[in-house]
C-alpha positions in Angstrom: -23.4 4.7 -7.2 -20.0 5.0 -7.8 -19.6 7.7 -4.2 -21.5 5.4 -2.6 -19.5 1.9 -3.2 -16.5 3.7 -3.0 -17.3 5.4 0.2 -19.0 1.8 1.9 -15.7 0.4 0.8 -13.1 2.8 2.1 -14.6 4.0 5.4 -15.3 0.0 6.4 -11.7 -0.7 5.9 -9.7 1.9 7.3 -12.7 1.6 10.3 -11.0 -2.0 11.3 -9.0 -1.3 13.7 -9.4 2.3 14.6 -10.1 4.3 17.7 -14.0 3.9 17.2 -13.7 0.3 16.5 -11.9 0.0 19.2 -14.3 1.8 21.4 -17.5 0.0 20.2 -15.8 -3.4 21.3 -15.0 -1.2 25.3 -18.7 -0.3 25.1 -19.8 -4.3 24.3 -17.4 -5.6 27.2 -18.9 -2.7 29.5 -22.5 -2.4 28.8 -23.1 -5.8 27.1 -26.2 -4.7 25.3 -25.6 -4.8 21.6 -28.4 -3.3 20.1 -29.0 0.2 22.3 -24.8 0.7 21.3 -26.0 -0.1 17.4 -28.2 2.6 17.3 -25.8 5.3 19.0 -23.2 4.1 16.3 -25.9 4.7 13.7 -27.1 7.9 15.1 -23.3 9.3 16.1 -22.0 8.2 12.7 -25.5 9.9 10.6 -24.9 13.2 12.5 -21.4 13.5 12.1 -20.3 12.5 8.5 -23.4 14.9 7.7 -21.6 17.3 9.1 -18.2 16.2 7.7 -20.0 16.1 4.0 -21.7 19.5 4.0 -17.9 21.3 5.0 -16.6 19.0 1.8 -19.5 19.6 -0.3 -19.2 23.4 0.9 -15.2 23.7 0.5 -15.4 22.0 -3.3 -18.2 24.9 -3.6 -15.4 27.4 -2.9 -12.5 26.0 -4.7 -12.1 26.1 -8.4 -11.1 22.8 -10.1 -7.7 23.3 -10.4 -7.4 23.7 -6.9 -9.3 20.9 -5.7 -7.6 18.1 -7.2 -4.5 18.8 -5.8 -6.1 19.6 -2.4 -8.0 16.3 -2.4 -4.9 14.1 -4.4 -2.7 15.5 -1.8 -5.1 14.7 1.1 -6.3 11.2 0.3 -2.5 10.2 -0.4 -2.5 11.9 3.0 -4.6 9.7 4.5 -3.2 6.7 3.3 -0.4 7.0 5.4 -2.3 7.9 8.3 -4.4 4.8 7.9 -1.2 3.0 8.2 -0.4 4.5 12.4 -2.2 2.4 14.9 -5.4 3.9 16.8 -5.7 4.0 20.8 -9.0 4.7 22.7 -8.6 7.5 25.4 -9.8 6.9 28.7 -11.9 10.2 28.4 -14.3 8.4 25.7 -15.3 5.7 27.1 -16.2 7.1 31.3 -19.6 8.0 29.9 -21.7 4.9 31.5 -23.8 7.7 33.7 -25.8 8.6 30.6 -27.3 5.1 29.6 -26.2 3.3 27.3 -27.2 5.2 24.2 -26.5 8.6 24.7 -22.6 7.3 26.3 -22.6 5.6 23.0 -23.9 8.2 20.7 -21.4 10.8 22.7 -18.8 8.9 22.7 -18.9 8.1 18.9 -19.6 11.5 17.9 -16.3 12.7 19.5 -14.5 10.0 19.2 -14.9 10.7 15.1 -14.0 14.4 15.4 -10.9 14.7 13.5 -10.7 10.8 13.2 -9.4 9.0 9.4 -13.3 8.3 8.7 -14.7 11.4 9.1 -12.1 13.2 7.2 -12.8 10.5 4.7 -15.9 11.7 4.4 -15.2 15.3 4.1 -12.9 14.5 1.1 -15.1 11.6 -0.3 -18.0 14.5 -0.1 -15.9 17.4 -1.9 -14.4 14.9 -4.7 -18.1 13.5 -5.5 -21.0 15.7 -5.8 -23.3 13.4 -4.0 -23.9 14.4 -0.8 -26.5 11.6 0.1 -24.4 8.8 -1.3 -21.3 9.7 0.4 -23.1 10.1 3.5 -24.7 6.7 2.9 -21.5 5.3 1.7 -19.6 5.9 5.1 -22.5 5.3 7.7 -22.9 1.7 6.4 -19.1 1.1 6.1 -19.0 1.9 9.6 -21.9 0.0 10.1 -20.2 -3.0 8.5 -17.2 -2.2 10.8 -18.2 -1.6 14.1 -21.5 -3.7 14.6 -19.4 -7.3 14.0 -17.0 -5.6 16.8 -20.0 -5.0 19.1 -21.7 -8.5 18.8 -18.5 -10.4 19.0 -16.3 -8.1 20.6 -12.5 -9.5 21.6 -13.7 -12.7 20.2 -12.9 -11.5 17.0 -10.2 -8.9 17.8 -7.3 -10.9 17.5 -7.9 -12.7 14.5 -8.6 -9.8 12.0 -4.2 -9.2 10.7 -5.5 -5.7 11.2 -1.7 -5.0 9.0 -3.0 -6.4 6.0 -5.9 -4.5 5.9 -4.8 -1.5 7.0 -2.3 -1.9 4.0 -4.9 -2.7 1.9 -6.7 0.9 3.1 -4.0 2.7 2.5 -3.5 1.0 -0.6 -7.3 2.4 -2.2 -5.8 6.0 -0.6 -3.3 6.0 -2.6 -4.3 5.1 -5.5 -7.4 7.8 -5.1 -4.9 10.5 -4.5 -2.3 9.8 -7.3 -5.4 9.5 -9.6 -6.8 12.7 -8.3 -3.3 14.7 -9.2 -3.2 12.7 -12.5 -6.6 14.7 -13.3 -8.9 11.2 -13.4 -11.5 13.5 -11.9 -11.6 15.9 -14.5 -15.5 14.7 -15.9 -16.2 15.3 -12.4 -15.4 19.1 -12.8 -11.8 18.4 -10.3 
């Protein structure tokens, strides 16, 4: 349950103001068909984060506990710093309209998530916890919590969210996780 709740919270906070949330705003404004956009986000996130979690679990199985502790600790601290850097969206990620709303959203979100903060966080969380399903379910729920309102409420709420505060909270959580991991807080989990 800890893996699920932590994954949900971290990704939901990290996603606010992220390029994929900006993509959700743009797709909603462009297509004005929220349901296929939401389903496209869901399928893309499940596929992307399942892949990321599998990589995280594999890394965890290959490396020893001491190496994992240091890699994860430093990774979480790096994620804290990365969370504070604002994202911008590329024009090519929104030029997929010829494929239909669902497929355009699926392709755009899957590609936008490659190497994104939330994908890297999913790798680290899956390596940290021995609970791939809980991590993928949590990170996917976190993505949906951040992006579904973006699709339905669009630009009306974009300017009302204090992004610096939200990013600061997410960065603080990543930093605390990193420091706790480096100090051996995950020892009971084998790290």
